[in-house]
Structure formats: C-alpha cells, structure tokens
Biopython code that builds the backbone (N, CA, C, O; Angstrom):
import numpy as np
from Bio.PDB.StructureBuilder import StructureBuilder

atoms = [
    (1, "UNK", "N", (-28.830, 7.772, -5.335)),
    (1, "UNK", "CA", (-28.774, 6.947, -4.151)),
    (1, "UNK", "C", (-29.696, 7.474, -3.060)),
    (1, "UNK", "O", (-30.367, 6.697, -2.381)),
    (2, "UNK", "N", (-29.728, 8.802, -2.889)),
    (2, "UNK", "CA", (-30.584, 9.353, -1.843)),
    (2, "UNK", "C", (-32.055, 9.126, -2.148)),
    (2, "UNK", "O", (-32.864, 8.983, -1.232)),
    (3, "UNK", "N", (-32.406, 9.092, -3.423)),
    (3, "UNK", "CA", (-33.798, 8.838, -3.793)),
    (3, "UNK", "C", (-34.217, 7.451, -3.331)),
    (3, "UNK", "O", (-35.334, 7.261, -2.851)),
    (4, "UNK", "N", (-33.313, 6.477, -3.476)),
    (4, "UNK", "CA", (-33.625, 5.119, -3.041)),
    (4, "UNK", "C", (-33.828, 5.057, -1.536)),
    (4, "UNK", "O", (-34.715, 4.352, -1.055)),
    (5, "UNK", "N", (-33.009, 5.792, -0.791)),
    (5, "UNK", "CA", (-33.152, 5.807, 0.663)),
    (5, "UNK", "C", (-34.464, 6.473, 1.054)),
    (5, "UNK", "O", (-35.160, 5.990, 1.948)),
    (6, "UNK", "N", (-34.811, 7.577, 0.395)),
    (6, "UNK", "CA", (-36.078, 8.254, 0.684)),
    (6, "UNK", "C", (-37.264, 7.335, 0.416)),
    (6, "UNK", "O", (-38.203, 7.278, 1.209)),
    (7, "UNK", "N", (-37.219, 6.625, -0.691)),
    (7, "UNK", "CA", (-38.316, 5.725, -1.044)),
    (7, "UNK", "C", (-38.402, 4.578, -0.046)),
    (7, "UNK", "O", (-39.500, 4.195, 0.356)),
    (8, "UNK", "N", (-37.270, 4.028, 0.357)),
    (8, "UNK", "CA", (-37.265, 2.921, 1.316)),
    (8, "UNK", "C", (-37.809, 3.350, 2.671)),
    (8, "UNK", "O", (-38.623, 2.645, 3.268)),
    (9, "UNK", "N", (-37.363, 4.503, 3.157)),
    (9, "UNK", "CA", (-37.842, 4.998, 4.451)),
    (9, "UNK", "C", (-39.327, 5.323, 4.378)),
    (9, "UNK", "O", (-40.069, 5.035, 5.317)),
    (10, "UNK", "N", (-39.763, 5.911, 3.289)),
    (10, "UNK", "CA", (-41.179, 6.222, 3.126)),
    (10, "UNK", "C", (-42.019, 4.953, 3.112)),
    (10, "UNK", "O", (-43.114, 4.932, 3.673)),
    (11, "UNK", "N", (-41.520, 3.893, 2.476)),
    (11, "UNK", "CA", (-42.249, 2.627, 2.451)),
    (11, "UNK", "C", (-42.331, 2.015, 3.846)),
    (11, "UNK", "O", (-43.374, 1.481, 4.225)),
    (12, "UNK", "N", (-41.252, 2.085, 4.608)),
    (12, "UNK", "CA", (-41.260, 1.537, 5.971)),
    (12, "UNK", "C", (-42.245, 2.304, 6.846)),
    (12, "UNK", "O", (-42.998, 1.696, 7.607)),
    (13, "UNK", "N", (-42.247, 3.635, 6.748)),
    (13, "UNK", "CA", (-43.190, 4.440, 7.525)),
    (13, "UNK", "C", (-44.619, 4.129, 7.108)),
    (13, "UNK", "O", (-45.502, 4.021, 7.958)),
    (14, "UNK", "N", (-44.856, 3.982, 5.801)),
    (14, "UNK", "CA", (-46.189, 3.627, 5.317)),
    (14, "UNK", "C", (-46.641, 2.290, 5.893)),
    (14, "UNK", "O", (-47.772, 2.156, 6.359)),
    (15, "UNK", "N", (-45.756, 1.311, 5.856)),
    (15, "UNK", "CA", (-46.099, -0.022, 6.343)),
    (15, "UNK", "C", (-46.409, -0.006, 7.834)),
    (15, "UNK", "O", (-47.399, -0.598, 8.265)),
    (16, "UNK", "N", (-45.579, 0.661, 8.625)),
    (16, "UNK", "CA", (-45.793, 0.726, 10.078)),
    (16, "UNK", "C", (-47.085, 1.471, 10.395)),
    (16, "UNK", "O", (-47.854, 1.029, 11.249)),
    (17, "UNK", "N", (-47.335, 2.591, 9.727)),
    (17, "UNK", "CA", (-48.552, 3.361, 9.983)),
    (17, "UNK", "C", (-49.792, 2.573, 9.584)),
    (17, "UNK", "O", (-50.810, 2.632, 10.274)),
    (18, "UNK", "N", (-49.719, 1.841, 8.485)),
    (18, "UNK", "CA", (-50.874, 1.059, 8.045)),
    (18, "UNK", "C", (-51.163, -0.086, 9.012)),
    (18, "UNK", "O", (-52.319, -0.342, 9.347)),
    (19, "UNK", "N", (-50.120, -0.770, 9.458)),
    (19, "UNK", "CA", (-50.312, -1.853, 10.434)),
    (19, "UNK", "C", (-50.850, -1.292, 11.744)),
    (19, "UNK", "O", (-51.723, -1.901, 12.363)),
    (20, "UNK", "N", (-50.338, -0.136, 12.177)),
    (20, "UNK", "CA", (-50.839, 0.488, 13.398)),
    (20, "UNK", "C", (-52.297, 0.902, 13.242)),
    (20, "UNK", "O", (-53.071, 0.798, 14.195)),
    (21, "UNK", "N", (-52.686, 1.369, 12.056)),
    (21, "UNK", "CA", (-54.083, 1.739, 11.817)),
    (21, "UNK", "C", (-54.984, 0.517, 11.919)),
    (21, "UNK", "O", (-56.048, 0.584, 12.533)),
    (22, "UNK", "N", (-54.575, -0.586, 11.331)),
    (22, "UNK", "CA", (-55.380, -1.809, 11.404)),
    (22, "UNK", "C", (-55.504, -2.281, 12.846)),
    (22, "UNK", "O", (-56.587, -2.664, 13.288)),
    (23, "UNK", "N", (-54.383, -2.251, 13.584)),
    (23, "UNK", "CA", (-54.417, -2.667, 14.986)),
    (23, "UNK", "C", (-55.308, -1.740, 15.810)),
    (23, "UNK", "O", (-56.031, -2.205, 16.691)),
    (24, "UNK", "N", (-55.265, -0.438, 15.537)),
    (24, "UNK", "CA", (-56.082, 0.510, 16.288)),
    (24, "UNK", "C", (-57.566, 0.285, 16.020)),
    (24, "UNK", "O", (-58.378, 0.370, 16.941)),
    (25, "UNK", "N", (-57.927, 0.001, 14.773)),
    (25, "UNK", "CA", (-59.327, -0.299, 14.480)),
    (25, "UNK", "C", (-59.754, -1.591, 15.162)),
    (25, "UNK", "O", (-60.882, -1.696, 15.644)),
    (26, "UNK", "N", (-58.864, -2.566, 15.205)),
    (26, "UNK", "CA", (-59.157, -3.838, 15.868)),
    (26, "UNK", "C", (-59.330, -3.635, 17.367)),
    (26, "UNK", "O", (-60.142, -4.310, 17.999)),
    (27, "UNK", "N", (-58.568, -2.707, 17.932)),
    (27, "UNK", "CA", (-58.606, -2.441, 19.370)),
    (27, "UNK", "C", (-59.687, -1.417, 19.723)),
    (27, "UNK", "O", (-59.734, -0.944, 20.858)),
    (28, "UNK", "N", (-60.548, -1.069, 18.775)),
    (28, "UNK", "CA", (-61.657, -0.125, 18.945)),
    (28, "UNK", "C", (-61.190, 1.277, 19.325)),
    (28, "UNK", "O", (-61.878, 1.976, 20.070)),
    (29, "UNK", "N", (-60.058, 1.685, 18.834)),
    (29, "UNK", "CA", (-59.569, 3.043, 19.031)),
    (29, "UNK", "C", (-59.668, 3.756, 17.684)),
    (29, "UNK", "O", (-58.702, 3.829, 16.925)),
    (30, "UNK", "N", (-60.850, 4.271, 17.415)),
    (30, "UNK", "CA", (-61.160, 4.815, 16.097)),
    (30, "UNK", "C", (-60.322, 6.058, 15.785)),
    (30, "UNK", "O", (-59.844, 6.212, 14.661)),
    (31, "UNK", "N", (-60.141, 6.946, 16.769)),
    (31, "UNK", "CA", (-59.405, 8.189, 16.520)),
    (31, "UNK", "C", (-57.949, 7.902, 16.144)),
    (31, "UNK", "O", (-57.433, 8.489, 15.193)),
    (32, "UNK", "N", (-57.290, 7.017, 16.867)),
    (32, "UNK", "CA", (-55.911, 6.658, 16.530)),
    (32, "UNK", "C", (-55.845, 5.953, 15.187)),
    (32, "UNK", "O", (-54.913, 6.167, 14.411)),
    (33, "UNK", "N", (-56.828, 5.117, 14.913)),
    (33, "UNK", "CA", (-56.860, 4.409, 13.639)),
    (33, "UNK", "C", (-56.990, 5.349, 12.460)),
    (33, "UNK", "O", (-56.312, 5.185, 11.446)),
    (34, "UNK", "N", (-57.865, 6.338, 12.594)),
    (34, "UNK", "CA", (-58.050, 7.313, 11.515)),
    (34, "UNK", "C", (-56.782, 8.146, 11.335)),
    (34, "UNK", "O", (-56.371, 8.416, 10.206)),
    (35, "UNK", "N", (-56.166, 8.553, 12.439)),
    (35, "UNK", "CA", (-54.924, 9.320, 12.355)),
    (35, "UNK", "C", (-53.810, 8.538, 11.685)),
    (35, "UNK", "O", (-53.094, 9.074, 10.839)),
    (36, "UNK", "N", (-53.659, 7.281, 12.056)),
    (36, "UNK", "CA", (-52.620, 6.444, 11.452)),
    (36, "UNK", "C", (-52.931, 6.171, 9.987)),
    (36, "UNK", "O", (-52.020, 6.098, 9.162)),
    (37, "UNK", "N", (-54.215, 6.018, 9.657)),
    (37, "UNK", "CA", (-54.598, 5.783, 8.266)),
    (37, "UNK", "C", (-54.293, 7.008, 7.406)),
    (37, "UNK", "O", (-53.822, 6.875, 6.277)),
    (38, "UNK", "N", (-54.562, 8.197, 7.941)),
    (38, "UNK", "CA", (-54.242, 9.428, 7.217)),
    (38, "UNK", "C", (-52.732, 9.553, 7.033)),
    (38, "UNK", "O", (-52.262, 9.945, 5.965)),
    (39, "UNK", "N", (-51.978, 9.221, 8.071)),
    (39, "UNK", "CA", (-50.511, 9.256, 7.975)),
    (39, "UNK", "C", (-50.016, 8.287, 6.908)),
    (39, "UNK", "O", (-49.107, 8.614, 6.146)),
    (40, "UNK", "N", (-50.605, 7.107, 6.851)),
    (40, "UNK", "CA", (-50.177, 6.133, 5.846)),
    (40, "UNK", "C", (-50.537, 6.604, 4.437)),
    (40, "UNK", "O", (-49.772, 6.375, 3.500)),
    (41, "UNK", "N", (-51.684, 7.253, 4.274)),
    (41, "UNK", "CA", (-52.052, 7.768, 2.955)),
    (41, "UNK", "C", (-51.116, 8.887, 2.503)),
    (41, "UNK", "O", (-50.741, 8.950, 1.332)),
    (42, "UNK", "N", (-50.739, 9.765, 3.427)),
    (42, "UNK", "CA", (-49.809, 10.846, 3.085)),
    (42, "UNK", "C", (-48.464, 10.261, 2.675)),
    (42, "UNK", "O", (-47.859, 10.720, 1.707)),
    (43, "UNK", "N", (-47.992, 9.253, 3.401)),
    (43, "UNK", "CA", (-46.721, 8.623, 3.043)),
    (43, "UNK", "C", (-46.816, 7.883, 1.716)),
    (43, "UNK", "O", (-45.853, 7.863, 0.950)),
    (44, "UNK", "N", (-47.956, 7.279, 1.437)),
    (44, "UNK", "CA", (-48.146, 6.608, 0.154)),
    (44, "UNK", "C", (-48.095, 7.621, -0.988)),
    (44, "UNK", "O", (-47.478, 7.363, -2.022)),
    (45, "UNK", "N", (-48.742, 8.772, -0.802)),
    (45, "UNK", "CA", (-48.702, 9.827, -1.812)),
    (45, "UNK", "C", (-47.265, 10.302, -2.043)),
    (45, "UNK", "O", (-46.836, 10.457, -3.187)),
    (46, "UNK", "N", (-46.525, 10.531, -0.958)),
    (46, "UNK", "CA", (-45.138, 10.981, -1.068)),
    (46, "UNK", "C", (-44.284, 9.932, -1.770)),
    (46, "UNK", "O", (-43.437, 10.270, -2.596)),
    (47, "UNK", "N", (-44.503, 8.666, -1.445)),
    (47, "UNK", "CA", (-43.714, 7.597, -2.048)),
    (47, "UNK", "C", (-43.987, 7.502, -3.550)),
    (47, "UNK", "O", (-43.054, 7.326, -4.334)),
    (48, "UNK", "N", (-45.238, 7.614, -3.956)),
    (48, "UNK", "CA", (-45.577, 7.568, -5.379)),
    (48, "UNK", "C", (-44.969, 8.762, -6.112)),
    (48, "UNK", "O", (-44.472, 8.628, -7.230)),
    (49, "UNK", "N", (-45.012, 9.932, -5.470)),
    (49, "UNK", "CA", (-44.414, 11.123, -6.079)),
    (49, "UNK", "C", (-42.908, 10.942, -6.272)),
    (49, "UNK", "O", (-42.370, 11.308, -7.317)),
    (50, "UNK", "N", (-42.235, 10.388, -5.288)),
    (50, "UNK", "CA", (-40.794, 10.158, -5.396)),
    (50, "UNK", "C", (-40.477, 9.107, -6.462)),
    (50, "UNK", "O", (-39.492, 9.241, -7.188)),
    (51, "UNK", "N", (-41.296, 8.075, -6.559)),
    (51, "UNK", "CA", (-41.073, 7.057, -7.588)),
    (51, "UNK", "C", (-41.229, 7.640, -8.987)),
    (51, "UNK", "O", (-40.462, 7.304, -9.889)),
    (52, "UNK", "N", (-42.227, 8.517, -9.173)),
    (52, "UNK", "CA", (-42.412, 9.161, -10.472)),
    (52, "UNK", "C", (-41.227, 10.055, -10.812)),
    (52, "UNK", "O", (-40.767, 10.072, -11.954)),
    (53, "UNK", "N", (-40.729, 10.801, -9.818)),
    (53, "UNK", "CA", (-39.571, 11.656, -10.063)),
    (53, "UNK", "C", (-38.340, 10.828, -10.400)),
    (53, "UNK", "O", (-37.544, 11.211, -11.258)),
    (54, "UNK", "N", (-38.185, 9.702, -9.732)),
    (54, "UNK", "CA", (-37.028, 8.852, -10.002)),
    (54, "UNK", "C", (-37.113, 8.274, -11.408)),
    (54, "UNK", "O", (-36.104, 8.185, -12.108)),
    (55, "UNK", "N", (-38.305, 7.885, -11.818)),
    (55, "UNK", "CA", (-38.470, 7.309, -13.150)),
    (55, "UNK", "C", (-38.180, 8.339, -14.236)),
    (55, "UNK", "O", (-37.588, 8.016, -15.265)),
    (56, "UNK", "N", (-38.602, 9.584, -14.001)),
    (56, "UNK", "CA", (-38.357, 10.634, -14.989)),
    (56, "UNK", "C", (-36.896, 11.065, -15.015)),
    (56, "UNK", "O", (-36.424, 11.599, -16.019)),
    (57, "UNK", "N", (-36.186, 10.841, -13.934)),
    (57, "UNK", "CA", (-34.782, 11.213, -13.887)),
    (57, "UNK", "C", (-34.548, 12.671, -13.568)),
    (57, "UNK", "O", (-33.484, 13.209, -13.874)),
    (58, "UNK", "N", (-35.532, 13.324, -12.953)),
    (58, "UNK", "CA", (-35.400, 14.742, -12.605)),
    (58, "UNK", "C", (-34.949, 14.922, -11.166)),
    (58, "UNK", "O", (-35.525, 15.724, -10.430)),
    (59, "UNK", "N", (-33.960, 14.208, -10.771)),
    (59, "UNK", "CA", (-33.467, 14.373, -9.406)),
    (59, "UNK", "C", (-32.061, 14.739, -9.457)),
    (59, "UNK", "O", (-31.435, 14.930, -8.414)),
]
sb = StructureBuilder()
sb.init_structure("model")
sb.init_model(0)
sb.init_chain("A")
sb.init_seg("    ")
for serial, (resi, resn, name, xyz) in enumerate(atoms, 1):
    if name == "N":
        sb.init_residue(resn, " ", resi, " ")
    sb.init_atom(name, np.array(xyz, "f"), 0.0, 1.0, " ", f" {name:<3s}", serial, name[0])
structure = sb.get_structure()
C-alpha cells in the first residue's frame, strides 16, 4: 500500500514540476524553468525505480 502512495505522490510532484517548467519557459524565466525541469526528471527517475521495485515484488 505504501508503494502505491509513494508512486502517486511522485507522479503528482512530477506533473506539477513539469507544468511549472513549461510555464517558466513560456514566461521567459529560463533559470526557474531549467530547475523545475531537472526536478521533474529526478521525480520521473524515482517513479520509474519505484514502479520496477513494485513489479518485482521486492518491497
């Protein structure tokens, strides 16, 4: 159950960071956009790692 919550929260953070990155690039704030994009990539990596662990059943 906790794995599902971790994956859901990670997906929400990824989605918010990605939308914020797009908005920052649109608003010509390159530094914030790059920071938010990096944050979204890190969350995407974490989410994929958690999904793989859940599929293997090693939790």
